[in-house]
mmCIF file of the N, C-alpha and C atoms, coordinates in Angstrom:
data_MODEL
# 
_entry.id   MODEL 
# 
loop_
_atom_site.group_PDB 
_atom_site.id 
_atom_site.type_symbol 
_atom_site.label_atom_id 
_atom_site.label_alt_id 
_atom_site.label_comp_id 
_atom_site.label_asym_id 
_atom_site.label_entity_id 
_atom_site.label_seq_id 
_atom_site.pdbx_PDB_ins_code 
_atom_site.Cartn_x 
_atom_site.Cartn_y 
_atom_site.Cartn_z 
_atom_site.occupancy 
_atom_site.B_iso_or_equiv 
_atom_site.pdbx_formal_charge 
_atom_site.auth_seq_id 
_atom_site.auth_comp_id 
_atom_site.auth_asym_id 
_atom_site.auth_atom_id 
_atom_site.pdbx_PDB_model_num 
ATOM 1   N N  . MET A 1 1  ? 52.706 258.435 69.270 1.00 0.00 ? 1  MET A N  1 
ATOM 2   C CA . MET A 1 1  ? 52.378 259.787 69.847 1.00 0.00 ? 1  MET A CA 1 
ATOM 3   C C  . MET A 1 1  ? 53.121 260.992 70.077 1.00 0.00 ? 1  MET A C  1 
ATOM 4   N N  . ASP A 1 2  ? 52.883 262.242 69.113 1.00 0.00 ? 2  ASP A N  1 
ATOM 5   C CA . ASP A 1 2  ? 53.577 263.318 69.282 1.00 0.00 ? 2  ASP A CA 1 
ATOM 6   C C  . ASP A 1 2  ? 53.501 264.003 70.504 1.00 0.00 ? 2  ASP A C  1 
ATOM 7   N N  . ARG A 1 3  ? 54.810 264.834 70.794 1.00 0.00 ? 3  ARG A N  1 
ATOM 8   C CA . ARG A 1 3  ? 55.253 265.226 72.005 1.00 0.00 ? 3  ARG A CA 1 
ATOM 9   C C  . ARG A 1 3  ? 55.833 266.514 72.019 1.00 0.00 ? 3  ARG A C  1 
ATOM 10  N N  . TYR A 1 4  ? 54.879 267.905 72.221 1.00 0.00 ? 4  TYR A N  1 
ATOM 11  C CA . TYR A 1 4  ? 55.031 268.936 72.178 1.00 0.00 ? 4  TYR A CA 1 
ATOM 12  C C  . TYR A 1 4  ? 55.285 269.995 73.849 1.00 0.00 ? 4  TYR A C  1 
ATOM 13  N N  . GLU A 1 5  ? 55.711 270.628 73.944 1.00 0.00 ? 5  GLU A N  1 
ATOM 14  C CA . GLU A 1 5  ? 56.343 271.046 75.203 1.00 0.00 ? 5  GLU A CA 1 
ATOM 15  C C  . GLU A 1 5  ? 56.581 272.734 75.191 1.00 0.00 ? 5  GLU A C  1 
ATOM 16  N N  . THR A 1 6  ? 55.302 273.149 75.872 1.00 0.00 ? 6  THR A N  1 
ATOM 17  C CA . THR A 1 6  ? 54.964 274.851 76.043 1.00 0.00 ? 6  THR A CA 1 
ATOM 18  C C  . THR A 1 6  ? 54.900 275.020 77.440 1.00 0.00 ? 6  THR A C  1 
ATOM 19  N N  . ASP A 1 7  ? 55.727 275.988 77.705 1.00 0.00 ? 7  ASP A N  1 
ATOM 20  C CA . ASP A 1 7  ? 55.342 276.775 79.189 1.00 0.00 ? 7  ASP A CA 1 
ATOM 21  C C  . ASP A 1 7  ? 54.458 277.123 79.661 1.00 0.00 ? 7  ASP A C  1 
ATOM 22  N N  . ASN A 1 8  ? 53.409 277.316 79.057 1.00 0.00 ? 8  ASN A N  1 
ATOM 23  C CA . ASN A 1 8  ? 52.158 278.321 78.828 1.00 0.00 ? 8  ASN A CA 1 
ATOM 24  C C  . ASN A 1 8  ? 51.162 277.856 78.003 1.00 0.00 ? 8  ASN A C  1 
ATOM 25  N N  . ALA A 1 9  ? 50.560 276.688 77.925 1.00 0.00 ? 9  ALA A N  1 
ATOM 26  C CA . ALA A 1 9  ? 49.732 275.896 77.243 1.00 0.00 ? 9  ALA A CA 1 
ATOM 27  C C  . ALA A 1 9  ? 48.413 276.018 78.093 1.00 0.00 ? 9  ALA A C  1 
ATOM 28  N N  . GLU A 1 10 ? 47.174 276.288 77.673 1.00 0.00 ? 10 GLU A N  1 
ATOM 29  C CA . GLU A 1 10 ? 45.987 276.395 78.349 1.00 0.00 ? 10 GLU A CA 1 
ATOM 30  C C  . GLU A 1 10 ? 45.481 275.285 77.590 1.00 0.00 ? 10 GLU A C  1 
ATOM 31  N N  . GLU A 1 11 ? 45.252 274.943 76.273 1.00 0.00 ? 11 GLU A N  1 
ATOM 32  C CA . GLU A 1 11 ? 44.382 273.864 75.745 1.00 0.00 ? 11 GLU A CA 1 
ATOM 33  C C  . GLU A 1 11 ? 45.043 273.355 74.485 1.00 0.00 ? 11 GLU A C  1 
ATOM 34  N N  . VAL A 1 12 ? 45.139 272.502 73.932 1.00 0.00 ? 12 VAL A N  1 
ATOM 35  C CA . VAL A 1 12 ? 45.532 271.758 72.839 1.00 0.00 ? 12 VAL A CA 1 
ATOM 36  C C  . VAL A 1 12 ? 44.493 271.438 71.610 1.00 0.00 ? 12 VAL A C  1 
ATOM 37  N N  . LEU A 1 13 ? 44.595 271.665 70.604 1.00 0.00 ? 13 LEU A N  1 
ATOM 38  C CA . LEU A 1 13 ? 43.724 271.423 69.610 1.00 0.00 ? 13 LEU A CA 1 
ATOM 39  C C  . LEU A 1 13 ? 44.095 270.612 68.268 1.00 0.00 ? 13 LEU A C  1 
ATOM 40  N N  . ASP A 1 14 ? 43.786 269.630 67.443 1.00 0.00 ? 14 ASP A N  1 
ATOM 41  C CA . ASP A 1 14 ? 44.005 269.522 66.276 1.00 0.00 ? 14 ASP A CA 1 
ATOM 42  C C  . ASP A 1 14 ? 43.114 269.023 65.481 1.00 0.00 ? 14 ASP A C  1 
ATOM 43  N N  . ARG A 1 15 ? 43.332 270.316 64.494 1.00 0.00 ? 15 ARG A N  1 
ATOM 44  C CA . ARG A 1 15 ? 42.872 270.699 63.332 1.00 0.00 ? 15 ARG A CA 1 
ATOM 45  C C  . ARG A 1 15 ? 43.587 270.763 61.818 1.00 0.00 ? 15 ARG A C  1 
ATOM 46  N N  . THR A 1 16 ? 42.853 270.904 60.783 1.00 0.00 ? 16 THR A N  1 
ATOM 47  C CA . THR A 1 16 ? 43.203 270.576 59.280 1.00 0.00 ? 16 THR A CA 1 
ATOM 48  C C  . THR A 1 16 ? 43.310 272.358 59.044 1.00 0.00 ? 16 THR A C  1 
ATOM 49  N N  . VAL A 1 17 ? 44.007 272.528 58.380 1.00 0.00 ? 17 VAL A N  1 
ATOM 50  C CA . VAL A 1 17 ? 43.922 273.837 57.858 1.00 0.00 ? 17 VAL A CA 1 
ATOM 51  C C  . VAL A 1 17 ? 43.397 273.811 56.428 1.00 0.00 ? 17 VAL A C  1 
ATOM 52  N N  . LYS A 1 18 ? 42.723 274.818 56.196 1.00 0.00 ? 18 LYS A N  1 
ATOM 53  C CA . LYS A 1 18 ? 41.518 274.937 54.847 1.00 0.00 ? 18 LYS A CA 1 
ATOM 54  C C  . LYS A 1 18 ? 41.892 275.969 54.411 1.00 0.00 ? 18 LYS A C  1 
ATOM 55  N N  . PRO A 1 19 ? 41.499 275.926 52.778 1.00 0.00 ? 19 PRO A N  1 
ATOM 56  C CA . PRO A 1 19 ? 41.788 277.129 51.944 1.00 0.00 ? 19 PRO A CA 1 
ATOM 57  C C  . PRO A 1 19 ? 40.913 278.423 52.491 1.00 0.00 ? 19 PRO A C  1 
ATOM 58  N N  . PHE A 1 20 ? 41.388 279.531 52.277 1.00 0.00 ? 20 PHE A N  1 
ATOM 59  C CA . PHE A 1 20 ? 40.468 280.560 52.468 1.00 0.00 ? 20 PHE A CA 1 
ATOM 60  C C  . PHE A 1 20 ? 40.980 282.013 51.581 1.00 0.00 ? 20 PHE A C  1 
ATOM 61  N N  . GLY A 1 21 ? 40.081 282.465 51.078 1.00 0.00 ? 21 GLY A N  1 
ATOM 62  C CA . GLY A 1 21 ? 40.146 283.141 49.781 1.00 0.00 ? 21 GLY A CA 1 
ATOM 63  C C  . GLY A 1 21 ? 41.009 283.120 48.506 1.00 0.00 ? 21 GLY A C  1 
ATOM 64  N N  . SER A 1 22 ? 41.382 284.048 48.389 1.00 0.00 ? 22 SER A N  1 
ATOM 65  C CA . SER A 1 22 ? 42.725 283.930 47.165 1.00 0.00 ? 22 SER A CA 1 
ATOM 66  C C  . SER A 1 22 ? 44.226 283.546 47.367 1.00 0.00 ? 22 SER A C  1 
ATOM 67  N N  . GLY A 1 23 ? 44.464 283.030 48.492 1.00 0.00 ? 23 GLY A N  1 
ATOM 68  C CA . GLY A 1 23 ? 46.008 282.627 48.472 1.00 0.00 ? 23 GLY A CA 1 
ATOM 69  C C  . GLY A 1 23 ? 46.368 282.687 50.264 1.00 0.00 ? 23 GLY A C  1 
ATOM 70  N N  . GLY A 1 24 ? 45.393 282.284 51.052 1.00 0.00 ? 24 GLY A N  1 
ATOM 71  C CA . GLY A 1 24 ? 45.381 282.589 52.128 1.00 0.00 ? 24 GLY A CA 1 
ATOM 72  C C  . GLY A 1 24 ? 44.814 281.460 52.910 1.00 0.00 ? 24 GLY A C  1 
ATOM 73  N N  . ALA A 1 25 ? 44.668 280.505 54.161 1.00 0.00 ? 25 ALA A N  1 
ATOM 74  C CA . ALA A 1 25 ? 44.523 279.815 54.643 1.00 0.00 ? 25 ALA A CA 1 
ATOM 75  C C  . ALA A 1 25 ? 44.224 279.762 56.235 1.00 0.00 ? 25 ALA A C  1 
ATOM 76  N N  . HIS A 1 26 ? 43.037 279.181 56.543 1.00 0.00 ? 26 HIS A N  1 
ATOM 77  C CA . HIS A 1 26 ? 42.725 279.406 58.395 1.00 0.00 ? 26 HIS A CA 1 
ATOM 78  C C  . HIS A 1 26 ? 42.262 278.240 58.968 1.00 0.00 ? 26 HIS A C  1 
ATOM 79  N N  . ILE A 1 27 ? 42.468 278.072 60.114 1.00 0.00 ? 27 ILE A N  1 
ATOM 80  C CA . ILE A 1 27 ? 41.692 276.917 61.070 1.00 0.00 ? 27 ILE A CA 1 
ATOM 81  C C  . ILE A 1 27 ? 40.778 277.775 61.917 1.00 0.00 ? 27 ILE A C  1 
ATOM 82  N N  . THR A 1 28 ? 39.686 277.108 62.309 1.00 0.00 ? 28 THR A N  1 
ATOM 83  C CA . THR A 1 28 ? 38.444 277.585 63.531 1.00 0.00 ? 28 THR A CA 1 
ATOM 84  C C  . THR A 1 28 ? 39.284 276.959 64.722 1.00 0.00 ? 28 THR A C  1 
ATOM 85  N N  . VAL A 1 29 ? 38.626 277.734 65.738 1.00 0.00 ? 29 VAL A N  1 
ATOM 86  C CA . VAL A 1 29 ? 38.928 277.863 67.435 1.00 0.00 ? 29 VAL A CA 1 
ATOM 87  C C  . VAL A 1 29 ? 37.819 277.997 67.622 1.00 0.00 ? 29 VAL A C  1 
ATOM 88  N N  . PRO A 1 30 ? 37.720 277.383 69.208 1.00 0.00 ? 30 PRO A N  1 
ATOM 89  C CA . PRO A 1 30 ? 36.627 277.974 69.903 1.00 0.00 ? 30 PRO A CA 1 
ATOM 90  C C  . PRO A 1 30 ? 36.363 279.591 70.146 1.00 0.00 ? 30 PRO A C  1 
ATOM 91  N N  . LYS A 1 31 ? 34.852 279.783 69.985 1.00 0.00 ? 31 LYS A N  1 
ATOM 92  C CA . LYS A 1 31 ? 34.791 280.977 70.140 1.00 0.00 ? 31 LYS A CA 1 
ATOM 93  C C  . LYS A 1 31 ? 35.200 281.730 71.481 1.00 0.00 ? 31 LYS A C  1 
ATOM 94  N N  . ARG A 1 32 ? 34.827 280.979 72.550 1.00 0.00 ? 32 ARG A N  1 
ATOM 95  C CA . ARG A 1 32 ? 35.436 281.550 73.640 1.00 0.00 ? 32 ARG A CA 1 
ATOM 96  C C  . ARG A 1 32 ? 36.961 281.994 73.588 1.00 0.00 ? 32 ARG A C  1 
ATOM 97  N N  . TRP A 1 33 ? 37.932 281.459 72.344 1.00 0.00 ? 33 TRP A N  1 
ATOM 98  C CA . TRP A 1 33 ? 39.383 281.923 72.107 1.00 0.00 ? 33 TRP A CA 1 
ATOM 99  C C  . TRP A 1 33 ? 39.488 283.359 71.914 1.00 0.00 ? 33 TRP A C  1 
ATOM 100 N N  . ILE A 1 34 ? 38.464 284.150 71.395 1.00 0.00 ? 34 ILE A N  1 
ATOM 101 C CA . ILE A 1 34 ? 38.187 285.281 70.896 1.00 0.00 ? 34 ILE A CA 1 
ATOM 102 C C  . ILE A 1 34 ? 39.003 286.002 72.060 1.00 0.00 ? 34 ILE A C  1 
ATOM 103 N N  . GLY A 1 35 ? 40.030 286.931 70.905 1.00 0.00 ? 35 GLY A N  1 
ATOM 104 C CA . GLY A 1 35 ? 40.800 287.763 72.329 1.00 0.00 ? 35 GLY A CA 1 
ATOM 105 C C  . GLY A 1 35 ? 42.187 287.175 72.679 1.00 0.00 ? 35 GLY A C  1 
ATOM 106 N N  . ALA A 1 36 ? 42.215 286.234 72.666 1.00 0.00 ? 36 ALA A N  1 
ATOM 107 C CA . ALA A 1 36 ? 43.532 284.751 73.406 1.00 0.00 ? 36 ALA A CA 1 
ATOM 108 C C  . ALA A 1 36 ? 44.529 285.386 72.373 1.00 0.00 ? 36 ALA A C  1 
ATOM 109 N N  . GLU A 1 37 ? 45.701 284.872 72.772 1.00 0.00 ? 37 GLU A N  1 
ATOM 110 C CA . GLU A 1 37 ? 47.016 284.904 72.242 1.00 0.00 ? 37 GLU A CA 1 
ATOM 111 C C  . GLU A 1 37 ? 47.327 282.945 71.999 1.00 0.00 ? 37 GLU A C  1 
ATOM 112 N N  . VAL A 1 38 ? 47.323 282.540 70.919 1.00 0.00 ? 38 VAL A N  1 
ATOM 113 C CA . VAL A 1 38 ? 47.536 281.701 70.230 1.00 0.00 ? 38 VAL A CA 1 
ATOM 114 C C  . VAL A 1 38 ? 49.104 281.277 69.308 1.00 0.00 ? 38 VAL A C  1 
ATOM 115 N N  . LYS A 1 39 ? 49.497 279.689 69.399 1.00 0.00 ? 39 LYS A N  1 
ATOM 116 C CA . LYS A 1 39 ? 50.313 279.638 68.733 1.00 0.00 ? 39 LYS A CA 1 
ATOM 117 C C  . LYS A 1 39 ? 50.209 278.541 67.723 1.00 0.00 ? 39 LYS A C  1 
ATOM 118 N N  . VAL A 1 40 ? 50.401 278.201 66.565 1.00 0.00 ? 40 VAL A N  1 
ATOM 119 C CA . VAL A 1 40 ? 50.373 277.414 65.684 1.00 0.00 ? 40 VAL A CA 1 
ATOM 120 C C  . VAL A 1 40 ? 51.173 276.689 65.246 1.00 0.00 ? 40 VAL A C  1 
ATOM 121 N N  . VAL A 1 41 ? 51.430 275.244 65.375 1.00 0.00 ? 41 VAL A N  1 
ATOM 122 C CA . VAL A 1 41 ? 52.537 274.525 64.939 1.00 0.00 ? 41 VAL A CA 1 
ATOM 123 C C  . VAL A 1 41 ? 51.973 273.228 63.985 1.00 0.00 ? 41 VAL A C  1 
ATOM 124 N N  . ARG A 1 42 ? 52.856 273.476 62.619 1.00 0.00 ? 42 ARG A N  1 
ATOM 125 C CA . ARG A 1 42 ? 52.572 272.679 61.817 1.00 0.00 ? 42 ARG A CA 1 
ATOM 126 C C  . ARG A 1 42 ? 53.238 271.274 62.106 1.00 0.00 ? 42 ARG A C  1 
ATOM 127 N N  . VAL A 1 43 ? 52.826 270.000 62.053 1.00 0.00 ? 43 VAL A N  1 
ATOM 128 C CA . VAL A 1 43 ? 53.337 268.843 62.647 1.00 0.00 ? 43 VAL A CA 1 
ATOM 129 C C  . VAL A 1 43 ? 53.390 267.778 61.005 1.00 0.00 ? 43 VAL A C  1 
ATOM 130 N N  . SER A 1 44 ? 52.782 268.194 60.205 1.00 0.00 ? 44 SER A N  1 
ATOM 131 C CA . SER A 1 44 ? 53.074 267.142 58.271 1.00 0.00 ? 44 SER A CA 1 
ATOM 132 C C  . SER A 1 44 ? 53.374 268.695 57.521 1.00 0.00 ? 44 SER A C  1 
ATOM 133 N N  . GLU A 1 45 ? 54.247 267.970 56.484 1.00 0.00 ? 45 GLU A N  1 
ATOM 134 C CA . GLU A 1 45 ? 54.271 268.553 55.330 1.00 0.00 ? 45 GLU A CA 1 
ATOM 135 C C  . GLU A 1 45 ? 52.740 268.885 54.606 1.00 0.00 ? 45 GLU A C  1 
ATOM 136 N N  . PRO A 1 46 ? 52.816 270.045 54.031 1.00 0.00 ? 46 PRO A N  1 
ATOM 137 C CA . PRO A 1 46 ? 51.230 270.388 53.026 1.00 0.00 ? 46 PRO A CA 1 
ATOM 138 C C  . PRO A 1 46 ? 50.917 269.342 51.903 1.00 0.00 ? 46 PRO A C  1 
ATOM 139 N N  . ASP A 1 47 ? 49.632 268.941 51.410 1.00 0.00 ? 47 ASP A N  1 
ATOM 140 C CA . ASP A 1 47 ? 49.456 267.928 50.785 1.00 0.00 ? 47 ASP A CA 1 
ATOM 141 C C  . ASP A 1 47 ? 49.340 268.777 49.183 1.00 0.00 ? 47 ASP A C  1 
ATOM 142 N N  . PRO A 1 48 ? 50.536 268.450 48.107 1.00 0.00 ? 48 PRO A N  1 
ATOM 143 C CA . PRO A 1 48 ? 50.232 269.092 47.252 1.00 0.00 ? 48 PRO A CA 1 
ATOM 144 C C  . PRO A 1 48 ? 49.067 268.889 46.364 1.00 0.00 ? 48 PRO A C  1 
ATOM 145 N N  . ALA A 1 49 ? 48.257 268.107 46.986 1.00 0.00 ? 49 ALA A N  1 
ATOM 146 C CA . ALA A 1 49 ? 47.092 267.642 46.188 1.00 0.00 ? 49 ALA A CA 1 
ATOM 147 C C  . ALA A 1 49 ? 45.988 268.767 46.208 1.00 0.00 ? 49 ALA A C  1 
ATOM 148 N N  . ASP A 1 50 ? 46.053 269.337 47.632 1.00 0.00 ? 50 ASP A N  1 
ATOM 149 C CA . ASP A 1 50 ? 45.180 270.256 47.999 1.00 0.00 ? 50 ASP A CA 1 
ATOM 150 C C  . ASP A 1 50 ? 45.252 271.607 47.621 1.00 0.00 ? 50 ASP A C  1 
ATOM 151 N N  . GLU A 1 51 ? 46.066 272.152 46.579 1.00 0.00 ? 51 GLU A N  1 
ATOM 152 C CA . GLU A 1 51 ? 46.300 273.117 46.132 1.00 0.00 ? 51 GLU A CA 1 
ATOM 153 C C  . GLU A 1 51 ? 45.406 273.753 44.992 1.00 0.00 ? 51 GLU A C  1 
# 
């Protein structure tokens, strides 16, 4: 199990980044998070096969 520490965490999600448009990427979060400040932590190397 991985462990990450932060002083101000409210909730944690485990998601996969999806391609978006012609060069970007995104993750989805709950609608109730709209307007909230978030932080994203990459926990693995990207898979070149997904490019």
